[in-house]
Structures are given as C-alpha cells and as structure tokens.
N, C-alpha and C positions, 0 to 999 in steps of 0.2 A: 768405668768414667762416666763423670755427670758431663752434661753438655757445657757446663760452664769452663772446666778443666781442658775440654776439648778445646773449645774456642781459645783460651788461653794458649794451648799449646801450637796450634796452628798462627795464631798471631806473632807468637814468638819465632817459629820457624820463616814467617816472611819477612820479618825484620833482619833476620839473620842473611835472608837471601837478597832482599831488597833493602839494604841499609839506608839509602837517599830517598826512597819512596815516601811523599806525604800521604797518598790516596791511593788502594788497592782496590779493583774489582775483579771479581772472578763468576764465568757462566759457564755451566758446561752446555754441550750439544747433544740432545737427544734423539736417537733414529728410531723414527715410530715404524718404519716398515721393518726393522729387525729387531726392535724390543729391545733396545741396548744403549749404554754410553758411545756415542760416536768418538766425540774431542770435548775438551775445555780450552775456555779462552782466558787468558789473564792480562788485565790491563792495569799499568799504574802510571801517576803521573808524579815529577819530583817539585811541582811549581805551588808553595805554601797556598797560593791564593787561587787556585784551580780544583778543587774536591769534587769527586764523583757525587750524583745525588740519585734518587730512584728512577727521574726522569730519563736520564741516560742509561740506567740499567736496561729500562725497557727498549730503548733503542736497539742496545747490542743485543738483546733477545731476538727482535726481530730480523736484524741483522744475522745472527745465526742460525735461525730458521730458514732462511733464504740459503745459507750454505748449506744445509741439511738438504733441502730441497733439491738442489742441484747435484748432490752427491747422489740422492737418490735417483734422480733423473739418468744418471752417467750409468749408475749401476743397472738401471730399469732396460735403458737403451742396449747395453752389453747383454743382460740378460734376453731381452725378445731376439737381438740378432742369432745370439746361440740356440735360441727356441727354434727360429726361424729357419736356419741352416740344418738343425737336427731334422726337422718336419721335413725339410725340402729332400735331406737326403734318403731319410727313410721312403717316403714319397716314391723318389726315384727308382732305389732300389728295389722296391715292389712292384712297379712297372713291368721289369724284365722276366719275373717269374708270373705274372696277371699275365702277359700277352702270351709266354709260353701254354699258358692254360687254355687261355681263349682260342688261341690257333690251333691246339691239338683238338680242342673240342669241334673245331671247324672242320678240321679234316676229318674226325670219325663221323661227321654227319655224312660222308661219303660212303662209307662202308655197310653192310649189311649189318642193322641192329634190329633187335626185337623192340615191340612197342615200349615194354615198360623201360628199355635201356634209353630209347629216346627221350623219354620223360625225365629221366635222371640225368640224360645229356643236357638237357635244357636247363634243371636246378641249376646245374654246374655253371653254365654259360650266365644264368640269369645272376648268380652269387658272382662270379667273376667281375661282370659289367657293374655292379653294385662297388664293389670293392673298387675297381680301378675308377669308378666315377668320384669315389669319395678321394682316391690319392690325388688324382686330376685335379679337384675341389682346392685340395690342401697346397697343391704345387701352384697353382692359379693366387691365391691368396698371398702364399711368401713372396712371389716374382713381386705382386703389386705393391704388398707392403715394403718390401725392399728397395723398389724403385722409388717409393714417396716418401722414405725416410727424411732424405735432407734435401735442401733447396740444391744442391749439386747434383744429386742423383735424380731429383724431378726433373732437372734439366736435361740431364742424360737421358730420360725416359722419354722427353718430349721427340729428342733426337731419334731416338730407337723407336718409339713407335710411329714418327713420321714413315720409316723404311716398310711398315707392314701394310700403309695404304695402297689399297688395289681398286681397279674397277670390278663392280660385280653386280646382278641383278639381288636387289633385296628381297623381293616377292619371291623368288624362285629359292633362295635361302631360306626363308621363312617356312614355306612348304617341306622341302627336305628335311631340315630340322624336326617338325612336327612329325613327317613320316616315321623319321628313326626313332624317335622317343616314344611313339603310339606303339611301333612294332616291339620295342622291347620292354613295355609295359604288360604287352599281353601276355608273354611268355609265362611268367609265374603264374597267373590265373589257370592257363592251359595246363601246366604241369601239374600245380595241385588238384584239380577238378578230374584230370584223368588220372594221376597216379592214385587216388582215394577208390577209385571204381575199379572193378574187376576188369581185365583186358577186353572181353566181348561185351560188356554191359554195355552196349551204345545208349541205350533207353535211360538208362541213370546218368549217363554223360550228358545227354541233352537236357534231361530235367533240370541236372545242376547250372548248367547255361541261363536256362529260364529262370532259375530262382534267383540268380544275382540281380541285382537291380542294374538297368541300363548306363552306361556313360559313354559319351560320345565327345568326340573331337570335332570341331568346326573351323575351319579356317577361311578368314575373308581377306580378300586383298582388294582394294579400292582399285577401281578402272581409271583411265584416264592417261597422263603422262606416263612414261616409262618410269621403271624403278630401277634402270641402270644409274647407279650413283659411285661415287668415288669415297670410300673410307675404310675403315678396319673391318675387314670381312670376319676376322678370328674373334674380335671384341663382339661383334653383334651375334655370332654364331653361339659363343658363351651365354650373351644375355638372353637371348630366346631359349637356349637349353635350360640354363638354372628357374626362368619364371615358369616354364611350361611344366618343368620337373616339378617344381612346389604344388603348381596346379593340379597336377595327376596325383600325387601324393596325397594331398588332403581331399580329394573328390572322390567319393565312393560312387555316387549316382548323380545323375544328371550332366553335365557338359562343362567341358573346357571349351571355351572358344578364344582363338587368339586372330586378332586385326590387325590390319596396316592400313593405314590412311595419311593424309596430309594435313597439317597444320601450318598456322602463321602464328608471330608473335604479334600482340597487339600494338606494341613500343615499336615493331618492326614489320610493318606490312610485307615488306619485300623479302623477308625471310623466307625460308624453306626449311620447314622441319616434318620429319617424318615420326610419325604419333604409333607408336606399337603400345596395344593394348590386350592384356590377359585376364579374362573373365572366367569366374566358375562359380558353381554351386557348393562349394565345399563347406567344411566345417567353420571357416571364418575365424578371425583373430580378436582376442579379447582388447578393450580399449587399452588397458595400462600396458600391455606390452606394444600393441601398435604405436604408441606415443614414445615409448622409452627405450624398447629394446630390440625393436625389429630389425635394423642393421647392425646391431652388434655383433661381432665375431665370435664363432663357438658358442651360439646360444639360439636356442629352441623353446617354442612355446611349453611342448611337450619333451621333458628331457629323456623321455623312454622311447621317444618316436626316430626312427631309422634316421642316420645324416648325420653329419657334424656341426651343423648349424654355421654354414659359411655362403649359402646362396646367394642371398640377397645384400649380404655385405660385400660379394662380390661384383653385383650387378650393381650396386650403388657406386663404386669406383671407377669401374668401368665406363658408365653412363657419363659420369665425373669427366672420366679422362676425352669423352669425345664431345664433350661442352655441352651435355644435355641435362634433364634434371628428371627425376621420378616421384612418382605419388603413390601412394597406396591408401586404399578405401576399401574396409571390411565390416562386416557385422555376425555375431556369432550366431550360427545356426542358417544363416542366408548365402554367404559365401565373400568373394573378396574380387577386386578390380584393382590391376595394375597399369599405372599409365606411364608411358616413357614417350619423352620428347626429346629428339636428338636432329640437331640442325645437320642437314647433308647438302652435298654438291652433286651436280650431274656428271657421270662418268666421261672421261674424256672422250671415248669413242662408243658407238653401239656393241652391248654385248653379243657375241654370236651365241644363236638358240641350236641347243643340240637336235630339237625335234619341233614339229608344227603340226597342227592339228589340221586335218584337209578331208574331204570326198571328192570324188571326182566330179567333174563338170557336168558329166550327163545325167541331170537332176532335173530335168523338164516335167516327168511324170509325178513328182513329188510335192504335196500340196504347199504352197509358200507359206503356211503359216502350221505349224502342227500343234497339236491340245495335250497338253501336260496335264496329268490330275495327280495331286498330291493327297496320297490315301493314309487316312490316320495321322496327320499332324496338325490337327486343330488345336490340341494342347488343352483341351476342356477340363476342368476339376473333375476326379472321381467323385460322385455324388455318394458314394460309400464313407468317403471321411470327414470328419468333423470341419464345418467350415470356417478357415483361419482370416479369410481376407486377401490371402494372399496365395501367387502360383505357385505349385509343388515344384520341386527340383525336375521333375519327370514332364510336368508340361513347359517349364522353362528350356530343356532339353530340345521338345519335339518343335517349339516354337523358332529357335534359334535355326536348327536345319530347316524348316520350312522358310525361311527368312533367305539363308544363303541360296537355296535349290530355286527358288522364285527368282531372285535377282540373277543367276547366272541365265537361267531359261528364258527370261523376258529381255535382258540386256544384251545378251551375247546372241542368241538365237533368235528373237523378236516370236517366240512361242507364247500360246494364250496357255495361262496357268490357272486351274481352280483347284478345289478342295472338298474331300469326299471322306466322310467318317468311315467308309468300308470299300470295297471293292464291288459290292453289287449295287451302292448307292453312286457311284462315280460313273463318268463318261468320257472319252476323248479318244485320243490316238495313241499315249504314252502312259504308263500309272509307273508312279514313283511310289515305293512301299519298302519298309523294312523288312529283313528276315524273320525277326519273330512274329510279327502282323502276318506276313505271308504262309507263314507255319499254321498260325491261328486259321487263316481263311482256307485252308487246304482241306481241314475238317476230314470229312468223310471221302472226298473225293480221291484220297490216296496219291495222287501225282500232281505235278507240274502242269504237264501235258493238258490232263482232263480240265484243271484249273485254266488254263489260258485258251481252251476249245469252247468254255461255257461263259467265258469273260467278253466284256464289251471292248477290252483294249488289244491293240495289234502286239503292243511292245511292252517289256517291264523292265523298269530300272531298279534294281535291288540292292538297298543299303544294307552292308555287312553288319552284324552286330560285332559282339567282342570276340567272338569266334565264330567260323562258318558253320552253320547250322545243316547245309544241304553238301553232303559230301559228292554224292553223285552228280555227273555234269547236269550243266542246266541246258533245257532248250535252247534253240537257235534264237529265238525271240528275246531272251532274257541278257540281260548285261548286268554283270555283278560290279557294283563300285564298293571298294574297301575303305577303313576309315584310315587317317582323317577327312572327312568330307571337306574338302576345298574347291577353288575354282578349276583347276587343273583337271581334277578327276571327273568333276561333273561334266566339263566342256569333254572330256575324252567319252564319256557314257553317251553322250547326247549324240556325237558325230558317228559313234558305234551303231547308234539307233538309225542313222540315216543312212550309214553303208548297207546295214540288215535290210532295209527299206527299199533301196535302189536296187539290191540284188533281189528281191522278192519281186520288184517288176520286171526283171530281165530273167524269165527260166533258163535261159540257154546260158547265164553265168552261175547259175545258183551250185552249191556244192554243199555237201553235209559238213556242218560245222560241229567241231569237238567243243566241248566245254574251255578248253584253251583258247578258241577262237572269239569265244563270246565272253567268258570269264575275264574280269578286270584285273587278273593276277598280276600283269605286267605292269600295272600301276605300281607295284610295291616296291620297284625301283625307281629311286627319285630320279626324275629329269628335269630339264630345263622348263622354266615357265612359259607357257603357251603365248604363242604371237599373233593367235586370232585374232583378229578385228572386223569390227562389220560396220557400214553406213546405215543410217537410220531410213535412208529412202530406197535401197538396195535389197534384194531377197537375198537374205542370209545364206541361203543354202546354195547360190551359186558363187560364193566366195571361197567355198571351199575346195580347191583347184589343185590340191596335192595329194599324193597317195598316204594312208596312213603309216606310220612308221613302223618297221619292223618289230614284231613281238620281240621281248629280252629272253633268251634261254633261260632255261632254270637251273640253278646252284649246281643240279646231276650232269649237265651237259658236258660234251668231251672238251670244249674249247674255253670254258669260263670256270672259273674259281671265285665263289664270294668269301672273302677274307672276315667281313664285316659289313653291318648294314649299312647303304650308302657308298660303299667301295667296292668296286667291282674291277676285276683285272681278267681282260680277253686275252687268250692266247691266240696267235697267226694260225689259219687253217694249216699251215705245214707244220705247225709244233704239235697238233693233236695227237693223244696215242690213248689206244685203249687201255681201259685200267686193268683189263686182264692180260694183258701182254708183259712178259716179263722184262726186267730191266734189273741189270746186274750193278751192283755197287760193291767197290772196292773198299776194303775197311779203312785204308789209309786217307780216305775223302775223295778218290778218282771215280770217276764213271767213265767207261769207254766201250760202249757196246760198238760193233761194228756199224749197224745201221744208222748209228749217230753220227759217227765220225764220218762215216762216208757220205753222210747228205750234207751237203754245206747250208742248206736252208734253215736247217736244225740248228737252233740256239746251243752255245757253249758258255758256262757261266761259272763263275769263280766268286763262291761264297766265303765271306769272311767276318768271322765272330769269336768271340773268346768265352761265348755261352754254349755249352754242348747242346742245352734242348733248342735252343735257337737253329742251332746247326742242322738239327734232326727234322727239324719243322720244315725247314726251307729244302733239305734235300727232298722231302717227299713232296714239296710243293713242283719241284724241279721235275721229279719223275711223273707227277700226274699230267704236267704240260707236255712232257715227252723231250725236255733238255739235257743233254750231259754236263755233267758239273764236277768240280772239284772244290774242297774245301781247305781252310785254313783257320787258326785258331789266334792269330795275332798279326799285325800288319808286316812284318818281318818274314813270316813263312808265305805271305801272300806276296810279297815283292818276289822272291826266289821262284815260286811257282810260275809267276807271270813271266820271268827271264827265260825259265826253261820250257816252257809251255811250246809245242810244236804246233799247236791247235789255236788259233787267235781268239782272245775272249769276247765274246759276243757282249756281255754285259760282267760288271763287278759290283757286286754286291757288299757292300765296306762298313762295318761298324765304327763309330767314330772313337769311342773309350777301350781301350786295349792295352793289356801289360806289352813291356819289350818296345813296340812302336805303334802309336795309334793309327787311326785311320787316316789323318791328316796327313801325316809324314809318310805314310805308305803311297798315297794317293800321289803327293807331289813326288816322290820317286820314280813311280811308275811313269809319270808323265814325262820327266828327264829319261828315263830309258827308252820311251817312245821315240 
C-alpha cells in the first residue's frame, strides 16, 4: 500500500472517530531505555480559528520526553531497590556460613596440626576473610544507598545515625584498625611462600622472604591534645579500613603510611577538624579514572583486580555523612595520597585507658638521656640503579620509618637520635635496626649473642619484616617490634629497653628472660592508646612510675580464646579446663557432667540458634572454656527449656531471626517468666 493511500485511510478513520475536530496532532512516546514505544498522545481542537502548527508539535515532543524520563526514573528506582534488596539479602545469607567457616578454622588452630595443614588452614581463613570483607562492603553500600534514596529516608538516616554517636579515642581506633589489617594481609604471603617449599626447607623459605621487596606500614598520631572525640566510631572504622585496604592492595613495595593530625578551616578559625591522611608508594591512579570514575560504585581501574569496587564510594558517602570532605591525589608509578577532613567534637568525658606505659621509679642509675642510633635508615639511592631524580619506593619507606622513630624517641623520651649506615659505623646505647638488615649484619658471626658482644650497643630494637626471620628466642637485650610501626609500639619498645636497663643495674633482681618476655609479641593484640606524657623540663625516665601491663596470653592459653583479630574473650579462672579433660555432651543438646553441675562457679549457658553449624561451634567453645550448656533450635524451645531447667542459666546466647519464635519474642517471654 502506497504512502498516499495510508494517509487517506488514517485521515478517514480520524474523521470518523473525531467528527467535530478541526485540527489533530499525534505524537508517539519512545522509551530509549527499553528501545520500544511506550505510549502515544492524540490531541485535537474543535475551534476553527485554533489550528496546530509545527512549533506546538515541538512543545509536545519536549513534554513527551519529560514524561518518558519520569517513567524511566520510576522504573530505575524500582529496579535499584530490588537490586539493593537482593544484594543485601544474599550478602546477609552469605555471612552466616562464612562465620561458620571462620569460626571452625579458628577452633582448628587449637588442635594438633601438621605444618602443611596449618598453611592450608591459613589459606581457608584468608579466603573466608576476603569473601566476608566483600559481603560487608555490599551490605554497607546497600544500607547507605537505601537511606539516602529519598528526603524522608535521609531525615530518618540523620535520626538513626545520631544514635550511633559515642565517645572514643580516634588515635586508638586508627592503630587498632591498622594492626588488624596488616595482620590479615600478612597471612596469604606466609601461606604461599611456605606451602610452595618443602616442609623442612627453612633455607628456601627464608630466601623467599628476602627475595620479596619490603613493604612497611607506618602509623603517625599527632601528639598534643587528646584524641578523645564524640563521633560515629563505626563510620570512622570503616573509613580507615577501606582507605588502608586500598593502599595495601595496590602497594607491593615501599610503604603505606596513615597519619592523624589536626587542622582548621580558613573560613572558620575556631573549627576543629580531624585530618586523616593515607599515603602509599603503590601503582597510582590514571588521570582519567581519577577525575571521572574514582568514586563510582562497582567500578575499578583494573576490572580483573580483586574486589567489587565499592571501597572509595562507601568512604565518600560516610565522610559526607560526617560533614567532611575527601580529596585524592595520585600519579601513575609514584603513589597515591588520600586526605580526609572531618569536623570533630571533644568527648563528653575522658576515655578510660586499658593500659599505660611505665617503668619503676628507681631509675637513678640510668642516664637521663639515652642515645639511639637508627641503622640503615638513611634512604640513600642505590648507585647501581639508573638515576631518575626521584627517590625509590624503598628509600621512601626507610625515610618514613626513620621520621616516625626519631619523632617518638626525641619528643616522648628525650633521647638523642643519630643515623648510621651499618652497625659497625654507629655508636650509642640503643641500636634500632630492621630484621633483614640484622640478618645481613650477622654474617659469619652465626649468632645474635656473638654480634651483641662485638657491638658497641647495649640494646637492640629490632623492627620485624613481613614475617619473622628469627624463629629462635632473642637474647635478653633484644626487643622486637612488629608491624605496623606506630607510636604505641615504639613507646612500648623504648619502655622495655629502660626496664631491661634497670634490671641490669640491679643484679639481685635479674632473672633469665625468655623470648616471650623480650619479644614484642604481646603488641599484636590491639590495646588502648598510651597515656604517657612528659614535661620538657623533667627527666622523662622518672615519669614512668607504674608497672608494665601484664603480657597478653597466647591463643593457646587455657583461659583465653581468640575468635578473630582484635576480639579476645577471656574466661574467668574458675572456668578454665584442660583441653584433654573429657566432657560429655548429650545428643539432645544438654551437657550435665557432675563436676560442672556441682560447682556453682562454673557457668551454665543456653545456646539458641536455628543454624546447626553455629550451634556446634558454640558448643565446642563452651566445652573449651569449661561451661555446661544446653541447645535450642528456636525461641519456643528455648523458652520451654528455660522454664523447665533446674539449674539457672548464667548466660543465654540468643539468635534474633529464627522460625516458630524469634529471639526478641522469646527473650520477652523469658523476662515475663522471671
């Protein structure tokens, strides 16, 4: 059919349907997102003097485009909501089995394992933690996006986040997060190196460590006013975790440095800002990606890299929710620096410290000023390399560590600090040296004791590498500092040196020290920020008037179980039980050994969870700490057990989401029964 005939046919139909119409206008609506016709509009007029022209057709086209855009927006909002709900649901469901995997692996560490089994278990833990971190990122992103979707929800978000404000020490938080992240990042490398070698080939393993380029983490906390603030601790923790995680992910050699300092806005001199800066010597970011896609969700510069591309997107949203701003500077092949400025308020009351650094008052025989020599931290360029006019990543790493060490020793202890290229060229009371440098310095001496006897130094502070090179106990005048290198750890090492010095000046109190007493292994457990302060006019050694905190027991101890880095549950001494002691467990979920029931000081626990794996893990944990227990698979069974129990429960571990009766209802019923 020709175009003319089609036009005549359509015109005839319009005249039949609209007999009184004098002018008719029709325009279709095209949905570009779905590539199909969405609808059509038919407009007519009965006025002989009112005819439509082309300008009005353009107006209707624009109006139609607005309608299509609004429909697309509604569809997009619904799609986004369903997508976020799906991601949130899947992520939440993934966390339960992941917690089961990680908790089971943690419990396996307390059993007798072969070396290759230990390494495989570490691989399982590393993979599980990586997946858990991904699911946590997805959950965080979904929560933030859902809360910010409409004005009403944003208003609700402000009310909700106000309840999350608490008093905490920001400096302690930064050091704890850095500790946990670095400890978690070391595991994959250890497992890979050790697992690829023969079980007894220690030489090859050490050579593998030496072959890897050094990467250090340095933590800087500006001294002065207290870092006790009132803010959202959870938001700050996620910001630090994401920024440090990104830096460590892209930095294979050199250093990752996180610093915390104070700043003020130029327009508001009275304002108080916390300045968090993360600097690395990593791969850097391409200029185009830095300008246009850096904060886009689900976007990574390298699509094949590990992760989902949500880290910086979450950081920007969290920083904005705290009223701050974030800037990123980067250069390919050089590194990246991220600066976060957030307004903070002082805490309502001082934060209680968990521990403090101190040495006995009797330090009269100790020199008022010790001399510390930083060995091989000059950061000189390698003459074998082609000159580039820029410092290498290794040189920057050494200079960053040097600056942090000198700052702590000089400002906190009043020590005199010097630099030396090697041990034989330096002099002083304390030598500060890295493990790899110390291993090279031993050379033909074969032992640290021989090296110490030939050296000019009385004490040695050894900075650990990625992994510990010296497996045997260190001599009594050696103190090891593990990464990340922050003010708290360096202060503790200096205090230990002073303590050793004092013991050596009092022979009657000297005792044989094991590596556990001089090794800085206890620093692996995050503790509170040190409260040590010194006056410029007072001998700093006389300010340390409290005993050192007791060492933290190892995870294999009877009275302690470490579930994850940074979280330690300690059982009372009365609950301690030998791992070899038999413990009977009924299949129905009750445990009633006579010794447990007859001893009122031993806890009796009710475990409620609809996940069988979680129940078994918690049951193993109860047996380990010596508690009797009963189990229930939902809130109704728990309520019935609680009512029938002849022995009162010390604790009830209640899950929230369960079939038949959830944890909230069950808890309410139990309280009513009481």
